[in-house]
C-alpha positions as CSV (number, residue, x, y, z in Angstrom):
1,M,117.7,59.5,345.0
2,T,117.3,58.2,341.5
3,K,114.3,59.0,339.4
4,L,112.6,56.7,336.9
5,N,113.7,58.9,334.1
6,D,117.3,58.8,335.2
7,L,117.7,55.0,335.3
8,H,120.7,53.7,333.3
9,D,123.2,50.9,333.4
10,N,126.6,51.3,335.1
11,P,129.3,52.5,332.7
12,G,130.7,49.4,330.8
13,A,127.8,47.2,331.8
14,R,126.5,47.0,328.2
15,K,129.1,46.4,325.6
16,D,128.4,46.8,321.8
17,R,129.1,43.6,319.9
18,V,132.1,43.7,317.6
19,R,131.1,44.1,313.9
20,V,133.9,42.4,312.1
21,G,134.8,42.9,308.4
22,R,133.8,46.6,308.3
23,G,137.0,48.1,306.8
24,I,140.6,48.5,307.9
25,G,139.8,51.5,310.1
26,S,137.8,49.2,312.5
27,G,140.9,47.2,313.4
28,I,139.0,43.9,312.6
29,G,138.5,44.4,308.9
30,K,139.6,42.5,305.8
31,T,140.2,38.9,307.2
32,A,137.9,39.7,310.2
33,G,140.3,38.1,312.7
34,R,140.3,34.8,310.9
35,G,143.9,35.0,309.4
36,M,144.2,34.0,305.8
37,K,143.1,31.2,303.5
38,G,142.1,27.6,304.3
39,Q,139.2,25.7,305.8
40,K,139.4,27.5,309.2
41,S,139.0,30.9,307.7
42,R,135.7,29.9,306.3
43,E,132.2,29.3,307.7
44,G,131.0,25.9,308.8
45,V,134.2,24.3,310.0
46,S,133.8,20.9,311.6
47,I,137.2,19.6,312.4
48,K,137.1,19.6,316.2
49,G,139.0,16.5,317.4
50,F,140.3,15.8,313.9
51,E,144.1,15.3,313.9
52,G,144.9,15.0,310.2
53,G,144.2,11.3,309.9
54,Q,146.2,10.4,313.1
55,M,144.0,8.5,315.6
56,P,142.4,11.3,317.7
57,L,143.2,11.7,321.3
58,H,139.7,10.8,322.5
59,M,139.9,7.5,320.7
60,R,143.5,6.8,321.8
61,I,143.0,7.0,325.6
62,P,141.6,4.0,327.4
63,K,138.0,4.0,328.5
64,R,137.0,3.2,332.1
65,G,133.9,1.8,333.7
66,F,130.8,0.3,332.4
67,N,127.6,2.0,331.1
68,N,124.6,-0.4,331.4
69,I,122.2,0.4,328.6
70,F,119.5,-1.7,330.4
71,R,119.7,0.2,333.7
72,K,116.4,1.3,335.1
73,D,115.9,5.0,335.6
74,Y,113.5,5.6,338.4
75,A,111.7,8.8,339.2
76,E,112.6,9.4,342.9
77,I,110.3,11.0,345.5
78,N,111.1,11.7,349.1
79,L,108.8,11.2,352.1
80,G,108.8,14.9,352.8
81,T,107.7,15.7,349.3
82,L,104.9,13.1,349.6
83,Q,103.7,14.6,352.9
84,A,103.8,18.1,351.5
85,A,101.6,17.0,348.6
86,I,99.1,15.3,350.9
87,D,99.0,18.4,353.1
88,A,98.3,20.6,350.0
89,G,95.4,18.3,349.1
90,K,97.1,17.1,345.8
91,L,96.9,13.5,346.9
92,D,94.0,11.5,348.4
93,V,95.2,9.2,351.3
94,S,92.1,7.1,351.1
95,Q,93.1,5.9,347.6
96,V,96.2,3.8,346.7
97,I,99.0,6.2,345.7
98,D,100.8,5.0,342.6
99,S,102.8,6.5,339.8
100,A,99.7,7.4,337.9
101,A,98.3,9.3,340.9
102,L,101.6,11.1,341.4
103,L,101.8,12.1,337.7
104,A,98.1,13.3,337.7
105,S,98.7,15.4,340.8
106,K,101.9,16.9,339.2
107,V,104.0,15.8,342.2
108,L,106.1,14.0,339.6
109,T,106.7,15.3,336.1
110,H,107.7,12.1,334.4
111,G,107.3,8.4,335.2
112,R,110.4,7.1,333.6
113,D,110.8,3.3,334.5
114,G,108.7,3.7,337.7
115,V,108.8,5.4,341.1
116,R,111.3,4.8,343.9
117,L,110.4,6.1,347.4
118,L,113.3,7.6,349.4
119,G,113.4,8.3,353.2
120,K,114.3,12.0,353.4
121,G,111.8,14.0,355.4
122,A,109.0,12.9,357.7
123,L,105.7,11.2,356.9
124,T,102.7,11.5,359.3
125,A,99.8,10.4,357.1
126,K,98.7,6.8,356.9
127,V,99.1,6.0,353.2
128,N,98.9,2.9,350.9
129,L,101.6,3.1,348.3
130,K,102.2,1.1,345.1
131,V,105.8,1.9,344.0
132,D,108.6,0.1,342.0
133,G,111.3,0.5,344.7
134,V,111.7,1.7,348.2
135,S,114.6,2.4,350.5
136,A,114.8,0.7,353.9
137,S,114.4,3.9,355.9
138,A,111.3,4.9,353.8
139,K,109.7,1.5,354.3
140,A,110.2,1.8,358.0
141,A,108.8,5.3,358.1
142,V,105.7,4.4,356.1
143,E,105.0,1.3,358.3
144,A,105.6,3.4,361.5
145,A,102.9,5.8,360.3
146,G,100.5,2.9,359.8
147,G,100.7,2.7,356.0
148,S,101.6,-0.1,353.6
149,I,103.8,-0.4,350.6
150,E,103.1,-2.7,347.6
151,L,106.1,-3.6,345.4
152,P,106.0,-5.5,342.1
153,A,106.5,-9.2,342.2
154,P,110.2,-10.1,341.8
155,K,111.3,-11.7,338.5
156,P,112.1,-15.4,338.7
157,A,115.8,-16.1,339.2
158,A,117.8,-17.2,336.1
159,L,118.5,-20.9,335.7
160,T,122.0,-22.2,336.5
161,K,123.9,-23.9,333.7
162,D,123.1,-27.4,335.1
163,E,119.4,-26.5,335.4
164,A,119.3,-25.1,331.9
165,K,121.0,-28.3,330.6
166,A,118.5,-30.5,332.4
167,A,115.6,-28.4,331.0
168,R,116.9,-28.8,327.4
169,A,117.3,-32.5,327.8
170,E,113.8,-32.8,329.2
171,A,112.4,-30.8,326.3
172,R,114.3,-33.0,323.8
173,A,112.9,-36.2,325.5
174,A,109.4,-34.8,325.4
175,K,109.8,-33.9,321.7
176,A,111.1,-37.4,320.8
177,A,108.3,-39.1,322.8
178,G,105.5,-37.0,321.4
């Protein structure tokens, strides 16, 4: 049985750091393992990916896919997490539960571009939710429990080319008349 005054690490568990540049007897003295001369032997080297003026590999290879900079980044919450917060008394089911209520109760840590409700877990409480997105299974589960979901109004659809052309012509006619 070990005693508190006999506690120690296993042999080799803690290794002393190598102190370079401490004389030829250390084995890592003089050039300190950096070779000789040049930019790479000195501190502050920043030539990663530089190929001597040749086009670097990361710029030569083709890029794939598409990165949408306007993509919405929703904070996601599952039904099970929502039910656990209600059971713990963090959320009041008599009030409308929206992103502000979820942030205030610390169920979510950040709002991002809104809240999206997902269907993992079970929901037994009757809740009124105001969220920015909902999966089909989550919507069915909330409505089965007797609750309701309010979503933001959809944006109007973009005009087709013909509709836009007609609208411009109508605006020109109105400007000429008035």
